[in-house]
C-alpha positions in Angstrom: -0.2 0.0 0.0 0.9 3.5 -0.9 0.3 6.3 1.4 -0.2 10.2 0.9 -0.6 13.4 2.5 -2.1 15.9 0.3 -0.9 19.0 2.1 -1.6 22.8 1.7 -3.8 25.7 3.4 -7.4 25.8 3.3 -8.4 26.8 -0.2 -5.5 25.2 -1.9 -6.9 23.0 -4.6 -6.6 19.7 -2.4 -9.8 18.4 -2.8 -10.3 19.6 -6.5 -7.7 17.4 -7.2 -7.5 14.6 -4.9 -10.2 13.0 -7.4 -8.1 13.2 -10.6 -4.9 11.6 -8.1 -6.9 8.8 -6.7 -8.2 7.9 -10.0 -4.5 7.8 -12.0 -3.1 5.9 -8.9 -6.2 4.0 -7.9 -5.8 5.4 -4.3 -8.6 5.8 -1.7 -9.0 10.1 -1.3 -9.8 10.7 2.5 -11.0 13.9 3.1 -11.1 14.3 7.1 -13.9 17.1 6.3 -16.1 14.7 4.1 -15.8 12.4 7.0 -16.6 14.8 9.6 -19.0 16.1 7.4 -20.9 12.6 6.9 -20.9 12.5 10.6 -22.6 15.9 11.2 -25.2 14.9 8.5 -25.6 12.0 10.4 -26.5 13.5 13.5 -24.5 11.5 15.4 -23.0 12.2 18.7 -19.2 13.0 17.4 -21.2 14.6 14.4 -22.6 17.1 17.0 -19.4 17.6 19.1 -17.6 17.9 15.4 -20.1 20.8 14.3 -19.6 23.5 17.3 -16.0 23.3 16.9 -16.3 23.8 13.2 -18.4 26.5 13.1 -16.1 28.2 15.7 -13.2 27.6 13.3 -11.9 25.6 15.2 -9.7 21.7 14.8 -12.0 18.9 15.8 -9.4 16.5 18.8 -6.9 14.6 17.3 -8.4 11.0 18.9 -11.6 11.6 17.0 -10.0 12.3 13.8 -7.4 9.6 14.3 -9.8 6.9 14.8 -11.9 7.7 11.6 -9.0 7.4 9.7 -7.6 4.1 10.9 -11.1 2.6 10.6 -10.8 3.9 7.0 -7.6 1.8 6.6 -9.1 -1.1 8.4 -12.4 -1.2 6.2 -11.7 0.3 2.5 -10.5 -2.6 -0.1 -9.5 -2.9 -3.5 -7.2 -0.1 -3.6 -3.3 0.6 -4.1 -3.4 3.1 -1.6 -5.0 6.3 0.2 -4.6 9.9 -0.2 -5.2 11.9 2.6 -6.6 15.4 2.8 -6.9 17.5 5.5 -4.9 15.1 7.8 -2.7 15.4 9.2 -3.1 18.7 10.3 -0.8 18.9 13.8 2.4 17.6 14.7 1.0 15.2 17.0 -1.2 13.9 14.4 1.7 13.5 12.0 3.4 11.4 14.9 0.6 9.4 15.5 -0.4 8.9 11.6 3.7 7.2 11.8 2.7 5.0 14.5 -0.7 4.2 12.7 1.0 3.2 9.5 4.1 1.4 11.5 2.1 -0.9 13.1 0.7 -2.0 10.0 4.2 -2.4 8.6 3.5 0.8 6.4 5.1 4.0 5.8 4.2 7.6 4.6 5.4 7.2 1.1 5.1 11.4 0.1 3.7 14.6 1.3 2.3 16.3 -1.8 2.1 20.1 -0.9 -0.3 22.4 -2.6 1.0 26.2 -1.6 -1.0 29.4 -2.9 -0.8 32.7 -0.7 -3.1 34.0 1.7 -5.2 36.3 -0.4 -5.9 33.5 -2.6 -6.8 31.2 0.1 -9.4 34.1 1.4 -10.8 34.5 -2.6 -11.0 30.8 -2.8 -13.0 29.7 0.7 -15.3 32.6 0.1 -16.1 31.0 -3.9 -16.5 28.3 -2.4 -18.5 29.0 0.1 -21.1 30.9 -2.4 -21.2 27.4 -4.5 -21.2 24.7 -2.4 -23.5 26.7 0.1 -20.8 25.5 3.0 -22.0 27.5 5.9 -18.3 26.7 7.5 -16.8 28.7 5.1 -19.0 31.8 4.5 -17.9 33.8 7.8 -14.8 36.4 6.8 -14.1 35.7 10.8 -14.1 32.1 10.3 -11.8 32.5 7.5 -9.4 34.3 9.0 -9.5 32.0 12.1 -9.0 29.0 9.7 -6.1 31.1 8.2 -4.3 31.4 11.5 -4.6 27.9 12.8 -3.0 26.8 9.5 0.0 29.1 10.5 0.3 28.4 13.4 -0.7 24.7 14.2 -0.3 22.9 10.1 2.4 25.1 8.8 5.2 23.7 11.0 4.5 20.0 9.4 6.4 21.4 6.7 9.6 21.3 8.5 8.2 18.0 10.5 8.3 15.9 6.7 11.5 17.8 5.4 13.8 16.6 7.8 12.9 13.1 6.5 12.6 13.8 2.7 9.1 13.2 2.9 8.2 16.8 1.9 7.4 17.9 -1.5 6.3 21.4 -2.9 4.0 22.4 -5.7 2.3 25.8 -6.8 -1.4 25.7 -6.9 -1.7 28.9 -9.0 -1.2 30.8 -11.0 -3.1 29.1 -14.2 -6.6 27.5 -14.7 -7.8 24.6 -12.8 -6.0 22.0 -15.8 -2.5 23.6 -15.6 -2.5 23.6 -11.7 -3.9 20.1 -12.2 -1.4 19.1 -14.2 1.3 20.4 -12.3 0.0 18.7 -9.5 -0.4 15.1 -11.3 3.3 15.6 -12.4 4.8 16.0 -8.7 2.9 12.8 -8.1 4.1 10.9 -11.2 7.8 11.6 -9.9 6.9 10.6 -6.1 5.1 7.0 -7.7 
């Protein structure tokens, strides 16, 4: 099995490009956001707890997200690997992921980081909220908090993964969706 992380700030295009990567390499795209939204929609206890945190622009506790990820690894069959989107978001989660994979006799193949500047993060999230009707993306205050949270809690993962050569960066702008996707796929191809 191959395990990849799709990394970058909110709105960088992780979800947009994940489908093409997953299809080309027979990977299961696991978006923690999608997993959490499914729990919220189902009205589970986890979903209700997650909703209150997400509505405030905060991260969901590590053990909750890690449990969902490990469950996906254990139950999804017929793929050559996994493409994680939105996890890990902190050093503690990255260390837990390494332990989860080590217990399976596996390791992380690479981190593919799609980078865009903060101004574009804001613009893309606002646009996405208007198209998809995502209330968790609609407020200026929540977007600003998500950007701050990314810089303070998630961005340190860059150095964490650079230490052992697993971090690989690609520009998520400028250009059309197709041009950006082509750059991302070329990056994955070089790592496969």
